[in-house]
C-alpha positions as CSV (number, residue, x, y, z in Angstrom):
1,M,81.3,61.0,105.8
2,K,80.9,62.1,109.4
3,V,84.1,64.0,110.7
4,A,84.5,64.7,114.3
5,V,86.1,68.1,114.9
6,A,87.7,69.0,118.4
7,C,90.1,71.6,119.7
8,D,91.5,73.2,122.8
9,H,91.5,76.9,123.5
10,A,94.7,77.3,121.2
11,G,93.0,75.5,118.4
12,F,89.6,77.3,118.8
13,P,90.4,80.2,116.4
14,L,90.9,77.7,113.6
15,K,88.0,75.5,114.4
16,D,85.4,77.4,112.3
17,V,87.8,77.3,109.3
18,V,88.1,73.5,109.8
19,I,84.4,73.0,110.1
20,A,83.7,75.1,107.1
21,S,86.3,73.1,105.1
22,V,84.7,69.8,106.1
23,K,81.3,71.1,104.9
24,A,82.8,72.4,101.7
25,A,84.2,69.0,100.9
26,G,80.8,67.5,101.1
27,H,81.0,65.9,104.5
28,E,79.2,66.4,107.8
29,P,81.2,67.8,110.8
30,I,80.5,66.9,114.3
31,D,81.6,69.8,116.5
32,L,82.9,68.3,119.9
33,G,84.2,71.8,121.1
34,T,85.7,73.6,122.8
35,N,83.6,76.6,122.1
36,S,85.7,79.4,123.3
37,N,89.2,80.5,123.9
38,S,89.0,80.0,127.6
39,P,91.8,77.6,128.7
40,V,91.0,73.9,128.6
41,D,93.0,70.6,128.6
42,F,93.6,69.3,125.0
43,P,93.3,65.5,126.3
44,D,89.7,66.0,127.3
45,Y,88.7,67.0,123.7
46,T,91.1,64.5,122.2
47,E,89.4,61.7,124.1
48,K,85.8,63.0,122.9
49,L,87.0,62.8,119.3
50,G,88.6,59.3,119.9
51,H,85.4,58.0,121.3
52,A,83.3,59.3,118.5
53,I,85.5,57.4,116.1
54,Q,85.5,54.2,118.3
55,N,81.8,54.3,118.6
56,N,81.3,54.6,114.9
57,E,79.7,58.2,115.3
58,A,82.4,59.5,113.0
59,E,84.7,57.9,110.4
60,R,87.5,60.4,110.7
61,G,88.5,63.2,113.0
62,I,90.4,66.6,113.0
63,L,92.0,67.8,116.1
64,V,93.5,71.3,116.6
65,C,95.6,72.3,119.5
66,G,98.4,74.9,119.7
67,S,101.2,72.9,118.0
68,G,99.2,69.7,117.1
69,V,101.7,67.7,119.1
70,G,99.9,67.1,122.3
71,A,96.7,66.2,120.7
72,C,98.5,63.9,118.3
73,M,100.3,62.1,121.2
74,A,97.0,61.8,123.4
75,A,95.1,60.5,120.2
76,N,97.5,57.8,119.4
77,K,97.1,56.4,122.9
78,M,93.6,55.4,121.9
79,K,92.9,52.0,120.3
80,G,91.9,52.3,116.8
81,I,93.0,55.9,116.5
82,Y,95.7,56.7,114.0
83,A,96.8,60.3,114.2
84,S,99.3,62.3,112.6
85,I,100.3,66.1,112.5
86,C,100.4,67.3,108.9
87,H,101.7,70.6,107.5
88,D,101.6,69.7,103.9
89,T,99.0,68.2,101.6
90,Y,101.2,65.3,100.6
91,S,101.4,63.9,104.1
92,A,97.7,64.6,104.8
93,A,96.7,62.5,101.8
94,Q,99.5,59.9,101.9
95,G,98.8,59.3,105.6
96,V,95.4,58.1,104.8
97,M,96.2,56.3,101.5
98,H,99.2,54.3,102.9
99,D,98.9,54.2,106.7
100,D,95.0,54.3,107.2
101,M,95.3,57.6,109.2
102,N,91.9,58.5,110.5
103,V,92.8,61.6,112.6
104,L,94.4,64.8,111.1
105,C,96.1,66.9,113.8
106,L,96.8,70.6,113.2
107,G,98.6,73.2,115.2
108,G,96.4,76.3,115.5
109,R,99.5,78.4,116.3
110,V,101.4,76.8,113.4
111,V,99.0,76.4,110.4
112,G,97.1,79.4,109.1
113,P,93.6,79.3,107.8
114,E,94.6,79.0,104.1
115,L,96.7,76.0,104.7
116,A,94.1,74.4,107.1
117,I,91.7,74.5,104.3
118,V,93.9,72.6,101.8
119,L,95.0,70.1,104.4
120,V,91.6,69.3,105.4
121,K,90.5,68.9,101.7
122,A,93.5,66.6,101.0
123,F,92.8,64.5,104.1
124,L,89.2,64.0,103.4
125,A,89.6,63.4,99.7
126,A,92.1,60.4,100.4
127,R,91.1,56.8,100.8
128,Y,93.1,53.9,102.3
129,L,94.5,51.9,99.4
130,G,95.5,48.8,101.4
131,N,92.3,47.0,100.4
132,D,93.1,47.4,96.7
133,P,94.7,44.6,94.6
134,D,98.1,46.4,94.5
135,G,97.8,47.5,98.2
136,K,99.2,44.3,99.8
137,R,102.5,46.0,101.0
138,L,100.4,48.8,102.5
139,A,98.0,46.2,104.3
140,R,101.0,44.3,105.5
141,R,102.5,47.3,107.2
142,V,99.2,48.7,108.6
143,D,98.6,45.0,110.0
144,K,102.0,45.4,111.7
145,I,101.0,48.7,113.3
146,R,97.8,47.1,114.6
147,K,99.8,44.2,116.1
148,I,102.1,46.5,117.8
149,E,99.0,48.4,119.2
150,N,97.7,45.0,120.5
151,G,101.1,44.4,122.3
152,E,102.1,41.7,119.7
153,S,105.7,41.5,118.7
154,I,106.4,41.9,115.0
155,L,110.0,40.9,115.1
C-alpha cells in the first residue's frame, strides 16, 4: 500500500521514524515534506497529503504536527479524508476497522519514537470491517458520516 507522510516543522523530528515504520510494515511511503525544522504552516502539508489520497496516489496517510490537533482538524475538512489523532494502538487500529479512518495524526511533541512505531504498525495492519458479512452496523455508521460530509441530514 502507498502511504503519504507529511509533517510541519514540529513533526519533522518524528518524520524519519514514521517513514521507516511504514517501510518496516511492508508499505511504500510517499514523503510530502516538510524537509527541515524551519517554520511552516501545517495546513499546507495537510492539504498535500489529502490531495494524494483524493487523487488515488496513496491509500492512507500519516500526518505529524506539534500536537496532532491542527493537522487532524485541517484534514477532516477535506472530502474523503477521515483523520484521527491516536495515542494508543487500540484507537489506531479500531479507527480503521470500525470507522474507515484513512489518516493517522500524531503529535510530534506528544508521541515519542517508540510509540510512533507501534501506532504506525497498528494503523497500517488494520483493515475496514464494514464490507465483511458481520460489518453491517459498521457500514451503516460510516454511511451516516459520509452523508453528514455531503450536507445530508441523518436525523
